[in-house]
C-alpha positions, 0 to 999 in steps of 0.5 A: 313408480319404478318397475324393473323387469328381469330375464328369468328362465327366458321370461321377462318377469317384474321384480318383487319388493324394493326395486334394484338395478341388477345384472339381470335387469333388462327393462326399467319402467318409470311410471309417474316417477317422483324426483326421488325415484328419478335420482335412484335411477340416475345414480344407478345408470349414470344418466340424466332422466328427462323431466316431464317438461323436457319430454313435451318439447317438440324440436327433434334435437330434444326428442332424438339424441345421443348422450354419453353413448346412450340413445334417447328417443321420445314419441307422442302416444295416443291413449284413452284417459278417464272414460272414453276421452282420447289423449296424447302423452309423451313417452321416452325410451332410453337405451342404456347399454343392454337395458331399456329405460322407459319414462312415461306419465300415463298408461297407454294400453300398448305397454300392458299388451306388450307385457302380455305377449312378449314372452310368447314372441320370438324376441331376444329378451336379453337385449333392451333394444329388442324389448324396445322393438317389441314394445314399439310394435305393440304401440303401432298395433294399438295405433292401427286399432285406433285408426280403424275405429276412426274409419268406422266412425267416419263411414257411419257419419258419411251415411248419416250426412247424406241420408234423406230420412225424416222431415226438416226438424229431424234432419236439423237435429241430426245435423247438430249431432253429426257436427258434434261427432265430426268435431270429435272424430276430427280431433281424434284423427289429428291426435292419431296423425301427430302420434304417427308422425312422432313414431315415424321419426322415432323409428327412423332414428331407431333404424340408425341406432340399431345399425350403430349398435350393431344389434343384428339383422333381425332387429334391423328387419323388424325396425324397417317393417315397423317403419313401413307400417307407421308410414302406411298408418300415417297415409291412412290417417291423413286420408281420414283427416281429409275425409272428415274435412269433406264431411264437415263441408258437406254437412255445412252445405246441407244445413245451408241448403235447408236454411235456403229452403226455409227462406225460399218458402218465406219469399214465395209466401210474401210474393203470393200474398202481396197482390191480395194485400195490395187489393185489400189496401186499396179498398181499405182506404177511407175516401168518400167517393169510391165507385166500387163501394156502391157495387152490389157484387163489389165485396165478392169480386174483391175477394175473388180477385184476392184469391185469383192473384194469390193462386196465379203466382203460386202456379207460376212458381210451381210450373218453374219448379221453384217449389 
């Protein structure tokens, strides 16, 4: 789908009807474009639009480059797909003269957020470069919201891991849920870090592009501010990833401690019942000559010995603090 935004009365407005590249067109947005739509834009702008496969290439030379005076920049963006699943998608931003061309195969919320507020910001919407700066600022804001949500979830997981409420069975069920949540948040944090690093490289390159195209001091200042923001988000995402790893190790350690407690109970029970079992085995032997068999109090004495030798190990373990 091709959406062309024109500057009308100082407002960025989408074209109606058949899309066409006019002199007033400032931003051309390609969302899930077909081959025919790509051909239309390529003929109008005289550029080669990157395919979806080319967007996925991870080497910097394929993501940030200049071609015939046009600047191509590709970044990995985080978005929520169907339901609540967090995904990543590549998006390409191309500065062609005074126009901005975006190529994407998903609908990150930052694009809609930028459209909702671009006409209320102090942006020079006559330049595609300033539209790009505002769009990237919206993307950084959305990414910051995602990282803040991860932080809240990690703090909740931290409290759940070290909470001692409930018995062993309840704690085991809680640890199972915590492990699943840690894996989910770890994956989201990893995607957020990937997006931060990708946007950091793009913004650093954009700072060079702004100077190369002599876009002015305001554009340079806003790009540098966005670079500082994305660097701080990268550091915070790295910190959250480390904390998630710590919570994973702590959860596995708590599970191991709980399993050791269960094994300890079985070990103590085996030691406690070993002497009574030995006594019962001795007097259960089928020999004809056993003096104790003729004792009047032989049976109660044997039972008493069993109880006594079961209690003594238990008291010893209790005294040593092993129970």
